[in-house]
N, C-alpha and C positions, 0 to 999 in steps of 0.2 A: 330031791328037787320035783320043785314041786313043779308041774310045768302049767302053765294057762291054757283051762280046756276052756273052750269054745262051748258052745250053746247048743250044736249039734253035734256034738261033741268028737269033734278033731281037738287038736293042737294048734295052738301056731307057731311055726316054723321062726329062731330068729331070723339067718337070712330076706328073708320072700319080705318085702313091704307091708305092706295096710292098703286094700286098693285105694283106699282114704286116702293116703298121703300121697300114693302118687298121683293121682288125679290133683289133690291140694298142690304141689309137685308142679306139675303142667301147668295149670293155671298160672300161681306168682311166677317160671320158668318164661311164658306167656308175656306177661304183665312187663315184670323184665326186661322182655327183647322187644314190647315194643316202648316198650319208654326208652329203651337207651339208639333205634331206629327210628320215633323219632323226635331225640334229640341232641343226641348226641350227634348222632351220623350225618348229623344234614349240617354241623359242627364242622364235623371234620373234615367234609369237603368241600366243605365253604374253601378252608384252610388252606386244603389241598391243590385246590384251586386258585387259589393269589398264589402262593406261592411257585404254581406251573406259569402263570401267565405270569409273574415278574420274572424266573429266570427264563423263561420264552422270551420277554420283553428284551431283557438284558445280552440274551440272547440276539435276535435281529440287531439289540443297537450298536452289538460289540462287533456286525456283519458291520451295519455301513459304516462303523466308526474307519471298523480293515478296508472296505472300499472302496471310502472318504480317503483315508489315507493314500489310499492303494492309487486315486487317481492324479494325487497333489503328486506322489513322488512319477511319474511316468509327468504327469507335468513336466513339474523340475526338471528332471533326466530333458525332458525336451526342449526345455529353456535351456538349459547347459549345455546342451547342443550346438541349439542356434548362438549363445553364443563363443562357443569354442570357431563356430563357419564363423563368424561375425571378427573376435580378435586374428583369423585367420587371414578374413576379405584384408580388413584395417593393417596388417601386418603388412599384405600384401599391395595394399595400397599406400606407403608408407612408403617400399620400395620400389614402388615406382617413381613415385614423387625426389628420391633422394636421389634416382637414376636420371629425373628428369631436370632437378636441383642441378646435377653434377654438368648431367653435357649443356645445362645452359649460363654456370659459372665458366668450366672449358669453354664454348662458343666466345661469350662476355672478353674474357683476357685473349684470348687470338684473334677479336676484334681489337682488341684498346692496345695492347702488341704490335698490331698492322696500321692501326691511327700512331703509333709512336714510329712504326720505323719513316708509316710517310712524313712525317711532320720532321721527321728525320733528315731526311732526305733533301726535303723540302729548305729546313733548311741552310744543310751543306748546299745545295743550292744556288739558294743565296749567298751565302758567306762565299761560295767560289764567284760567281756574278760580281757580287760589292769585291771581290780580290780583280777580276781581270778589272773592273773600271779601274778600280785605282795602279793596277801597274801598269794598264794604258798610257793613263798619268803621269805616274810617271816617269814608262820609257820615253812615254809623248817627248814631255819637254827634255828628256834625258837625247834623245831622237835630235828635235828639233838644236840643244846645245850642241849637243855632236856635230850634225847636220854643217851650221850656223858657222863651225869652226870650219870644216872640212874648208866646203865651198869657200867662205871668206868672208860672205854676209848674210847681213840676219833677215833671222824668218819672222820678222816682224808681221808679215800680215798676218791673223787669220785663217781664214780660210786657203789659202800656204801650208798652213805650218798643221793643219786638221786634216789633209793629201796627204802626206808626208806620214802624216805620224799612220794613219789608216792602213794606206804601202807597206810598209816599215810590219806592224799587225800582222794584216792578213800573209806578207813573206813569211814573219816569223810560224805563224798556223800555216802555214803548209808546209815548212820543213818537218816540224812537228806531229804533222798527223803524214808525212811521210816514214818518220825514221819511226811512230810506232805500229806503220802496217809494215815496215822494213823485219820489223822484233819478233814480229808474229809469225 
């Protein structure tokens, strides 16, 4: 095989690149590096920054919503506690009102019972007075006719008849009172 000979009489080693190729490769790599740095990297950086800010904004929004939810939950728990307290107070007020109503109704019933008893006593007393008056009139008539028969004369004089009846009834009452005192 023929090897490529250089002008100075050196042989070219195929494993070692030619210096022009090295320089040309470095220039192309440099241009490619500058193009990527100028146009591609800023777009990637912009996209990454947008995604980062979107994620951070989402996290902040989630944290804000979570804080709002926690505050709302605390407020609802507070309102629930207040509602329970209010319900207990209303129940206690209802119990007190019920007891007051029962006491008032009991008092009214006792007053009504006392009024009925008093009315009954007054009615009994009125009926007793009426019976006594009726009895006096009947006893007076009977006593007058009996006295007229016994004495043999007529007791037509009204004043005399009234005195005799009154005296007779007074005697009956004193005898009845003496009998009651003796029985006791």
